[in-house]
N, CA, C and O atoms as a GROMACS GRO file, in nm:
protein
  456
    1UNK      N    1   2.958   0.882  -3.426
    1UNK     CA    2   2.978   0.894  -3.272
    1UNK      C    3   2.880   1.010  -3.240
    1UNK      O    4   2.867   1.100  -3.323
    2UNK      N    5   2.817   1.012  -3.135
    2UNK     CA    6   2.713   1.100  -3.083
    2UNK      C    7   2.786   1.215  -3.008
    2UNK      O    8   2.878   1.179  -2.934
    3UNK      N    9   2.762   1.334  -3.016
    3UNK     CA   10   2.814   1.458  -2.952
    3UNK      C   11   2.762   1.433  -2.806
    3UNK      O   12   2.642   1.407  -2.795
    4UNK      N   13   2.825   1.437  -2.714
    4UNK     CA   14   2.796   1.449  -2.576
    4UNK      C   15   2.775   1.583  -2.526
    4UNK      O   16   2.843   1.673  -2.577
    5UNK      N   17   2.697   1.608  -2.441
    5UNK     CA   18   2.673   1.750  -2.398
    5UNK      C   19   2.743   1.772  -2.279
    5UNK      O   20   2.763   1.681  -2.199
    6UNK      N   21   2.786   1.899  -2.260
    6UNK     CA   22   2.883   1.950  -2.158
    6UNK      C   23   2.812   2.055  -2.059
    6UNK      O   24   2.869   2.086  -1.955
    7UNK      N   25   2.694   2.104  -2.091
    7UNK     CA   26   2.629   2.205  -2.007
    7UNK      C   27   2.600   2.134  -1.866
    7UNK      O   28   2.565   2.016  -1.858
    8UNK      N   29   2.618   2.212  -1.764
    8UNK     CA   30   2.593   2.177  -1.644
    8UNK      C   31   2.425   2.222  -1.585
    8UNK      O   32   2.382   2.336  -1.598
    9UNK      N   33   2.362   2.134  -1.534
    9UNK     CA   34   2.229   2.151  -1.491
    9UNK      C   35   2.212   2.129  -1.343
    9UNK      O   36   2.258   2.031  -1.284
   10UNK      N   37   2.140   2.231  -1.282
   10UNK     CA   38   2.125   2.205  -1.149
   10UNK      C   39   1.965   2.162  -1.131
   10UNK      O   40   1.878   2.240  -1.169
   11UNK      N   41   1.932   2.044  -1.075
   11UNK     CA   42   1.781   2.024  -1.064
   11UNK      C   43   1.755   2.050  -0.922
   11UNK      O   44   1.819   1.994  -0.833
   12UNK      N   45   1.658   2.135  -0.899
   12UNK     CA   46   1.608   2.158  -0.782
   12UNK      C   47   1.493   2.074  -0.726
   12UNK      O   48   1.383   2.110  -0.767
   13UNK      N   49   1.493   1.983  -0.649
   13UNK     CA   50   1.389   1.895  -0.603
   13UNK      C   51   1.418   1.755  -0.632
   13UNK      O   52   1.437   1.726  -0.751
   14UNK      N   53   1.426   1.662  -0.544
   14UNK     CA   54   1.458   1.510  -0.567
   14UNK      C   55   1.354   1.423  -0.556
   14UNK      O   56   1.372   1.307  -0.519
   15UNK      N   57   1.220   1.477  -0.591
   15UNK     CA   58   1.114   1.400  -0.593
   15UNK      C   59   1.108   1.311  -0.715
   15UNK      O   60   1.212   1.291  -0.780
   16UNK      N   61   0.986   1.254  -0.753
   16UNK     CA   62   0.982   1.170  -0.871
   16UNK      C   63   1.031   1.251  -0.992
   16UNK      O   64   1.108   1.199  -1.072
   17UNK      N   65   0.990   1.376  -1.007
   17UNK     CA   66   1.004   1.459  -1.126
   17UNK      C   67   1.154   1.486  -1.142
   17UNK      O   68   1.216   1.474  -1.248
   18UNK      N   69   1.202   1.524  -1.026
   18UNK     CA   70   1.350   1.553  -1.028
   18UNK      C   71   1.430   1.450  -1.074
   18UNK      O   72   1.519   1.474  -1.156
   19UNK      N   73   1.404   1.315  -1.021
   19UNK     CA   74   1.471   1.194  -1.029
   19UNK      C   75   1.474   1.155  -1.169
   19UNK      O   76   1.581   1.125  -1.221
   20UNK      N   77   1.363   1.153  -1.234
   20UNK     CA   78   1.331   1.130  -1.370
   20UNK      C   79   1.420   1.212  -1.449
   20UNK      O   80   1.498   1.158  -1.528
   21UNK      N   81   1.414   1.353  -1.432
   21UNK     CA   82   1.497   1.445  -1.510
   21UNK      C   83   1.658   1.418  -1.502
   21UNK      O   84   1.733   1.426  -1.599
   22UNK      N   85   1.698   1.386  -1.376
   22UNK     CA   86   1.842   1.352  -1.346
   22UNK      C   87   1.864   1.226  -1.451
   22UNK      O   88   1.950   1.231  -1.539
   23UNK      N   89   1.781   1.117  -1.435
   23UNK     CA   90   1.820   0.997  -1.515
   23UNK      C   91   1.824   1.037  -1.662
   23UNK      O   92   1.915   0.994  -1.733
   24UNK      N   93   1.732   1.117  -1.711
   24UNK     CA   94   1.729   1.142  -1.855
   24UNK      C   95   1.845   1.230  -1.897
   24UNK      O   96   1.905   1.208  -2.002
   25UNK      N   97   1.878   1.330  -1.817
   25UNK     CA   98   1.975   1.429  -1.872
   25UNK      C   99   2.119   1.368  -1.842
   25UNK      O  100   2.212   1.393  -1.918
   26UNK      N  101   2.138   1.284  -1.724
   26UNK     CA  102   2.246   1.219  -1.713
   26UNK      C  103   2.279   1.127  -1.819
   26UNK      O  104   2.394   1.132  -1.864
   27UNK      N  105   2.186   1.033  -1.873
   27UNK     CA  106   2.221   0.953  -1.989
   27UNK      C  107   2.260   1.026  -2.105
   27UNK      O  108   2.338   0.979  -2.189
   28UNK      N  109   2.206   1.144  -2.112
   28UNK     CA  110   2.217   1.240  -2.238
   28UNK      C  111   2.363   1.307  -2.224
   28UNK      O  112   2.410   1.367  -2.321
   29UNK      N  113   2.437   1.294  -2.100
   29UNK     CA  114   2.568   1.345  -2.101
   29UNK      C  115   2.574   1.480  -2.031
   29UNK      O  116   2.687   1.529  -2.023
   30UNK      N  117   2.474   1.547  -1.980
   30UNK     CA  118   2.490   1.646  -1.890
   30UNK      C  119   2.561   1.634  -1.778
   30UNK      O  120   2.571   1.520  -1.733
   31UNK      N  121   2.617   1.730  -1.716
   31UNK     CA  122   2.687   1.757  -1.601
   31UNK      C  123   2.597   1.787  -1.488
   31UNK      O  124   2.558   1.903  -1.471
   32UNK      N  125   2.559   1.690  -1.409
   32UNK     CA  126   2.442   1.736  -1.304
   32UNK      C  127   2.468   1.757  -1.169
   32UNK      O  128   2.562   1.700  -1.113
   33UNK      N  129   2.378   1.846  -1.101
   33UNK     CA  130   2.388   1.872  -0.964
   33UNK      C  131   2.236   1.858  -0.920
   33UNK      O  132   2.143   1.891  -0.993
   34UNK      N  133   2.222   1.808  -0.800
   34UNK     CA  134   2.087   1.777  -0.733
   34UNK      C  135   2.083   1.838  -0.606
   34UNK      O  136   2.173   1.826  -0.522
   35UNK      N  137   1.959   1.916  -0.588
   35UNK     CA  138   1.961   1.994  -0.463
   35UNK      C  139   1.811   1.932  -0.406
   35UNK      O  140   1.719   1.904  -0.483
   36UNK      N  141   1.805   1.916  -0.275
   36UNK     CA  142   1.677   1.903  -0.205
   36UNK      C  143   1.694   1.939  -0.064
   36UNK      O  144   1.802   1.915  -0.011
   37UNK      N  145   1.609   1.987  -0.006
   37UNK     CA  146   1.618   2.018   0.146
   37UNK      C  147   1.635   1.895   0.238
   37UNK      O  148   1.700   1.909   0.341
   38UNK      N  149   1.584   1.783   0.211
   38UNK     CA  150   1.575   1.643   0.258
   38UNK      C  151   1.699   1.568   0.219
   38UNK      O  152   1.705   1.513   0.110
   39UNK      N  153   1.808   1.563   0.314
   39UNK     CA  154   1.917   1.514   0.289
   39UNK      C  155   1.903   1.359   0.268
   39UNK      O  156   1.991   1.302   0.204
   40UNK      N  157   1.807   1.294   0.314
   40UNK     CA  158   1.785   1.153   0.309
   40UNK      C  159   1.763   1.110   0.170
   40UNK      O  160   1.800   0.998   0.134
   41UNK      N  161   1.694   1.207   0.076
   41UNK     CA  162   1.678   1.186  -0.053
   41UNK      C  163   1.811   1.190  -0.147
   41UNK      O  164   1.818   1.150  -0.263
   42UNK      N  165   1.895   1.238  -0.084
   42UNK     CA  166   2.036   1.269  -0.151
   42UNK      C  167   2.136   1.163  -0.114
   42UNK      O  168   2.208   1.117  -0.203
   43UNK      N  169   2.144   1.121   0.009
   43UNK     CA  170   2.245   1.036   0.056
   43UNK      C  171   2.302   0.916  -0.033
   43UNK      O  172   2.422   0.907  -0.063
   44UNK      N  173   2.218   0.839  -0.067
   44UNK     CA  174   2.248   0.721  -0.158
   44UNK      C  175   2.326   0.776  -0.279
   44UNK      O  176   2.443   0.752  -0.309
   45UNK      N  177   2.230   0.861  -0.347
   45UNK     CA  178   2.282   0.929  -0.476
   45UNK      C  179   2.419   0.986  -0.478
   45UNK      O  180   2.498   0.977  -0.572
   46UNK      N  181   2.440   1.052  -0.350
   46UNK     CA  182   2.584   1.113  -0.333
   46UNK      C  183   2.685   1.016  -0.310
   46UNK      O  184   2.798   1.030  -0.358
   47UNK      N  185   2.649   0.906  -0.231
   47UNK     CA  186   2.753   0.785  -0.200
   47UNK      C  187   2.794   0.711  -0.331
   47UNK      O  188   2.908   0.673  -0.362
   48UNK      N  189   2.670   0.697  -0.406
   48UNK     CA  190   2.714   0.619  -0.550
   48UNK      C  191   2.748   0.699  -0.654
   48UNK      O  192   2.778   0.650  -0.763
   49UNK      N  193   2.747   0.834  -0.631
   49UNK     CA  194   2.791   0.919  -0.741
   49UNK      C  195   2.690   0.934  -0.856
   49UNK      O  196   2.717   0.994  -0.960
   50UNK      N  197   2.571   0.874  -0.830
   50UNK     CA  198   2.452   0.906  -0.935
   50UNK      C  199   2.365   0.783  -0.916
   50UNK      O  200   2.372   0.714  -0.814
   51UNK      N  201   2.277   0.756  -1.024
   51UNK     CA  202   2.194   0.650  -1.027
   51UNK      C  203   2.189   0.591  -1.143
   51UNK      O  204   2.207   0.646  -1.251
   52UNK      N  205   2.157   0.451  -1.121
   52UNK     CA  206   2.133   0.353  -1.239
   52UNK      C  207   2.011   0.378  -1.296
   52UNK      O  208   1.911   0.396  -1.227
   53UNK      N  209   2.012   0.381  -1.435
   53UNK     CA  210   1.886   0.396  -1.520
   53UNK      C  211   1.836   0.289  -1.588
   53UNK      O  212   1.903   0.241  -1.679
   54UNK      N  213   1.732   0.245  -1.561
   54UNK     CA  214   1.680   0.126  -1.621
   54UNK      C  215   1.571   0.172  -1.719
   54UNK      O  216   1.457   0.201  -1.684
   55UNK      N  217   1.620   0.176  -1.854
   55UNK     CA  218   1.528   0.231  -1.975
   55UNK      C  219   1.597   0.186  -2.097
   55UNK      O  220   1.706   0.130  -2.096
   56UNK      N  221   1.536   0.210  -2.189
   56UNK     CA  222   1.587   0.159  -2.318
   56UNK      C  223   1.746   0.212  -2.338
   56UNK      O  224   1.837   0.137  -2.374
   57UNK      N  225   1.762   0.335  -2.310
   57UNK     CA  226   1.890   0.401  -2.326
   57UNK      C  227   1.967   0.353  -2.219
   57UNK      O  228   2.085   0.337  -2.252
   58UNK      N  229   1.938   0.320  -2.089
   58UNK     CA  230   1.977   0.275  -1.986
   58UNK      C  231   2.128   0.310  -1.960
   58UNK      O  232   2.204   0.347  -2.050
   59UNK      N  233   2.169   0.294  -1.821
   59UNK     CA  234   2.318   0.304  -1.802
   59UNK      C  235   2.342   0.368  -1.660
   59UNK      O  236   2.276   0.322  -1.568
   60UNK      N  237   2.422   0.460  -1.636
   60UNK     CA  238   2.434   0.527  -1.514
   60UNK      C  239   2.435   0.666  -1.535
   60UNK      O  240   2.490   0.706  -1.638
   61UNK      N  241   2.382   0.751  -1.453
   61UNK     CA  242   2.357   0.888  -1.466
   61UNK      C  243   2.439   0.953  -1.357
   61UNK      O  244   2.389   0.964  -1.245
   62UNK      N  245   2.566   1.000  -1.381
   62UNK     CA  246   2.654   1.053  -1.275
   62UNK      C  247   2.591   1.181  -1.231
   62UNK      O  248   2.519   1.244  -1.307
   63UNK      N  249   2.616   1.218  -1.117
   63UNK     CA  250   2.580   1.354  -1.048
   63UNK      C  251   2.705   1.395  -0.980
   63UNK      O  252   2.758   1.330  -0.891
   64UNK      N  253   2.752   1.514  -1.030
   64UNK     CA  254   2.875   1.577  -0.984
   64UNK      C  255   2.850   1.634  -0.832
   64UNK      O  256   2.945   1.647  -0.755
   65UNK      N  257   2.713   1.667  -0.795
   65UNK     CA  258   2.692   1.716  -0.660
   65UNK      C  259   2.551   1.696  -0.614
   65UNK      O  260   2.459   1.743  -0.682
   66UNK      N  261   2.528   1.627  -0.500
   66UNK     CA  262   2.398   1.602  -0.445
   66UNK      C  263   2.399   1.682  -0.312
   66UNK      O  264   2.480   1.648  -0.225
   67UNK      N  265   2.321   1.778  -0.291
   67UNK     CA  266   2.346   1.861  -0.173
   67UNK      C  267   2.219   1.927  -0.120
   67UNK      O  268   2.122   1.942  -0.193
   68UNK      N  269   2.220   1.964   0.000
   68UNK     CA  270   2.106   2.044   0.052
   68UNK      C  271   2.155   2.185   0.055
   68UNK      O  272   2.084   2.264   0.115
   69UNK      N  273   2.267   2.230  -0.002
   69UNK     CA  274   2.310   2.358  -0.003
   69UNK      C  275   2.295   2.416  -0.139
   69UNK      O  276   2.365   2.388  -0.236
   70UNK      N  277   2.193   2.502  -0.136
   70UNK     CA  278   2.133   2.586  -0.279
   70UNK      C  279   2.247   2.646  -0.340
   70UNK      O  280   2.276   2.619  -0.457
   71UNK      N  281   2.325   2.735  -0.261
   71UNK     CA  282   2.410   2.814  -0.342
   71UNK      C  283   2.513   2.730  -0.404
   71UNK      O  284   2.558   2.769  -0.512
   72UNK      N  285   2.566   2.601  -0.344
   72UNK     CA  286   2.658   2.520  -0.416
   72UNK      C  287   2.590   2.454  -0.539
   72UNK      O  288   2.645   2.443  -0.649
   73UNK      N  289   2.469   2.413  -0.510
   73UNK     CA  290   2.410   2.337  -0.632
   73UNK      C  291   2.398   2.432  -0.758
   73UNK      O  292   2.423   2.388  -0.870
   74UNK      N  293   2.363   2.555  -0.739
   74UNK     CA  294   2.342   2.646  -0.849
   74UNK      C  295   2.459   2.726  -0.887
   74UNK      O  296   2.448   2.784  -0.994
   75UNK      N  297   2.571   2.743  -0.822
   75UNK     CA  298   2.685   2.828  -0.868
   75UNK      C  299   2.748   2.776  -0.988
   75UNK      O  300   2.797   2.662  -0.991
   76UNK      N  301   2.749   2.856  -1.087
   76UNK     CA  302   2.810   2.798  -1.202
   76UNK      C  303   2.729   2.710  -1.308
   76UNK      O  304   2.782   2.674  -1.413
   77UNK      N  305   2.604   2.678  -1.275
   77UNK     CA  306   2.518   2.588  -1.347
   77UNK      C  307   2.483   2.669  -1.469
   77UNK      O  308   2.467   2.790  -1.449
   78UNK      N  309   2.470   2.625  -1.585
   78UNK     CA  310   2.424   2.689  -1.707
   78UNK      C  311   2.276   2.690  -1.695
   78UNK      O  312   2.217   2.796  -1.715
   79UNK      N  313   2.204   2.571  -1.661
   79UNK     CA  314   2.061   2.553  -1.650
   79UNK      C  315   2.008   2.542  -1.518
   79UNK      O  316   2.074   2.463  -1.450
   80UNK      N  317   1.918   2.592  -1.460
   80UNK     CA  318   1.867   2.554  -1.334
   80UNK      C  319   1.707   2.504  -1.355
   80UNK      O  320   1.623   2.576  -1.410
   81UNK      N  321   1.683   2.392  -1.312
   81UNK     CA  322   1.530   2.345  -1.329
   81UNK      C  323   1.488   2.318  -1.217
   81UNK      O  324   1.551   2.234  -1.153
   82UNK      N  325   1.370   2.379  -1.157
   82UNK     CA  326   1.306   2.372  -1.040
   82UNK      C  327   1.180   2.266  -1.066
   82UNK      O  328   1.090   2.287  -1.147
   83UNK      N  329   1.189   2.167  -0.994
   83UNK     CA  330   1.103   2.044  -0.992
   83UNK      C  331   1.048   2.030  -0.863
   83UNK      O  332   1.077   1.929  -0.800
   84UNK      N  333   0.973   2.115  -0.814
   84UNK     CA  334   0.912   2.095  -0.681
   84UNK      C  335   0.746   2.117  -0.696
   84UNK      O  336   0.694   2.159  -0.800
   85UNK      N  337   0.679   2.084  -0.584
   85UNK     CA  338   0.547   2.098  -0.586
   85UNK      C  339   0.498   2.247  -0.594
   85UNK      O  340   0.572   2.331  -0.542
   86UNK      N  341   0.394   2.286  -0.647
   86UNK     CA  342   0.342   2.419  -0.652
   86UNK      C  343   0.356   2.492  -0.534
   86UNK      O  344   0.382   2.612  -0.544
   87UNK      N  345   0.343   2.436  -0.408
   87UNK     CA  346   0.341   2.508  -0.271
   87UNK      C  347   0.476   2.542  -0.247
   87UNK      O  348   0.491   2.636  -0.169
   88UNK      N  349   0.575   2.491  -0.294
   88UNK     CA  350   0.705   2.506  -0.262
   88UNK      C  351   0.789   2.611  -0.360
   88UNK      O  352   0.898   2.657  -0.326
   89UNK      N  353   0.726   2.641  -0.480
   89UNK     CA  354   0.781   2.719  -0.588
   89UNK      C  355   0.810   2.866  -0.555
   89UNK      O  356   0.915   2.917  -0.594
   90UNK      N  357   0.722   2.933  -0.485
   90UNK     CA  358   0.741   3.055  -0.445
   90UNK      C  359   0.857   3.074  -0.340
   90UNK      O  360   0.924   3.177  -0.344
   91UNK      N  361   0.884   2.965  -0.237
   91UNK     CA  362   1.010   2.980  -0.156
   91UNK      C  363   1.118   2.946  -0.237
   91UNK      O  364   1.211   3.026  -0.228
   92UNK      N  365   1.136   2.848  -0.317
   92UNK     CA  366   1.231   2.847  -0.417
   92UNK      C  367   1.286   2.959  -0.488
   92UNK      O  368   1.406   2.985  -0.493
   93UNK      N  369   1.185   3.032  -0.550
   93UNK     CA  370   1.203   3.140  -0.629
   93UNK      C  371   1.284   3.251  -0.532
   93UNK      O  372   1.390   3.307  -0.563
   94UNK      N  373   1.223   3.266  -0.431
   94UNK     CA  374   1.278   3.372  -0.336
   94UNK      C  375   1.426   3.336  -0.290
   94UNK      O  376   1.511   3.424  -0.279
   95UNK      N  377   1.454   3.196  -0.263
   95UNK     CA  378   1.589   3.142  -0.233
   95UNK      C  379   1.684   3.160  -0.354
   95UNK      O  380   1.802   3.192  -0.341
   96UNK      N  381   1.627   3.140  -0.465
   96UNK     CA  382   1.718   3.146  -0.596
   96UNK      C  383   1.755   3.295  -0.614
   96UNK      O  384   1.870   3.329  -0.641
   97UNK      N  385   1.665   3.372  -0.601
   97UNK     CA  386   1.691   3.519  -0.662
   97UNK      C  387   1.823   3.588  -0.638
   97UNK      O  388   1.869   3.656  -0.730
   98UNK      N  389   1.891   3.578  -0.520
   98UNK     CA  390   2.011   3.643  -0.506
   98UNK      C  391   2.126   3.552  -0.544
   98UNK      O  392   2.242   3.590  -0.526
   99UNK      N  393   2.101   3.448  -0.591
   99UNK     CA  394   2.205   3.334  -0.635
   99UNK      C  395   2.215   3.332  -0.783
   99UNK      O  396   2.319   3.295  -0.837
  100UNK      N  397   2.110   3.371  -0.853
  100UNK     CA  398   2.101   3.353  -1.013
  100UNK      C  399   2.222   3.463  -1.069
  100UNK      O  400   2.242   3.575  -1.022
  101UNK      N  401   2.287   3.409  -1.165
  101UNK     CA  402   2.384   3.501  -1.240
  101UNK      C  403   2.339   3.517  -1.379
  101UNK      O  404   2.266   3.438  -1.439
  102UNK      N  405   2.394   3.636  -1.428
  102UNK     CA  406   2.354   3.647  -1.593
  102UNK      C  407   2.399   3.534  -1.659
  102UNK      O  408   2.497   3.468  -1.622
  103UNK      N  409   2.319   3.505  -1.774
  103UNK     CA  410   2.340   3.390  -1.855
  103UNK      C  411   2.282   3.257  -1.807
  103UNK      O  412   2.277   3.161  -1.884
  104UNK      N  413   2.235   3.249  -1.673
  104UNK     CA  414   2.168   3.123  -1.632
  104UNK      C  415   2.034   3.105  -1.670
  104UNK      O  416   1.960   3.201  -1.652
  105UNK      N  417   1.984   2.994  -1.724
  105UNK     CA  418   1.873   2.994  -1.784
  105UNK      C  419   1.779   2.907  -1.660
  105UNK      O  420   1.828   2.805  -1.611
  106UNK      N  421   1.668   2.947  -1.625
  106UNK     CA  422   1.585   2.897  -1.524
  106UNK      C  423   1.455   2.828  -1.583
  106UNK      O  424   1.380   2.894  -1.656
  107UNK      N  425   1.428   2.701  -1.555
  107UNK     CA  426   1.308   2.633  -1.609
  107UNK      C  427   1.233   2.594  -1.495
  107UNK      O  428   1.292   2.535  -1.404
  108UNK      N  429   1.100   2.622  -1.485
  108UNK     CA  430   1.027   2.574  -1.377
  108UNK      C  431   0.910   2.469  -1.426
  108UNK      O  432   0.823   2.498  -1.509
  109UNK      N  433   0.924   2.352  -1.365
  109UNK     CA  434   0.848   2.232  -1.406
  109UNK      C  435   0.741   2.231  -1.307
  109UNK      O  436   0.758   2.205  -1.188
  110UNK      N  437   0.615   2.264  -1.369
  110UNK     CA  438   0.488   2.258  -1.283
  110UNK      C  439   0.435   2.110  -1.252
  110UNK      O  440   0.414   2.025  -1.338
  111UNK      N  441   0.417   2.096  -1.121
  111UNK     CA  442   0.374   1.972  -1.074
  111UNK      C  443   0.249   2.002  -1.001
  111UNK      O  444   0.246   2.103  -0.930
  112UNK      N  445   0.145   1.926  -1.012
  112UNK     CA  446   0.011   1.932  -0.906
  112UNK      C  447   0.045   1.865  -0.795
  112UNK      O  448   0.110   1.761  -0.801
  113UNK      N  449   0.002   1.920  -0.678
  113UNK     CA  450   0.010   1.868  -0.551
  113UNK      C  451  -0.116   1.772  -0.519
  113UNK      O  452  -0.229   1.811  -0.547
  114UNK      N  453  -0.096   1.650  -0.461
  114UNK     CA  454  -0.209   1.584  -0.418
  114UNK      C  455  -0.243   1.503  -0.528
  114UNK      O  456  -0.342   1.430  -0.522
   0.00000   0.00000   0.00000
């Protein structure tokens, strides 16, 4: 039997990179939260409670929370992964600074714009 992960991960950015991470980490068993400023990217995921994953490992990647509210997304998350375009990363960093707590790990996924 495979041991399932229980760590909670907040993914900041619901673009292609963020959704790919959501799918992979969800199938791996992580507890997920997804944040984006654009609620239209989140509404269907929130309504369904996650996303269907079409891959070799396939299945359903559940999402505990899909929100435009950054404090709600990162509160209590073990890991925060920022998956935004380079132009938005400074704004995200400033927004996250007062919200991060001791013990939280922050990963920044670099993406090229354009």
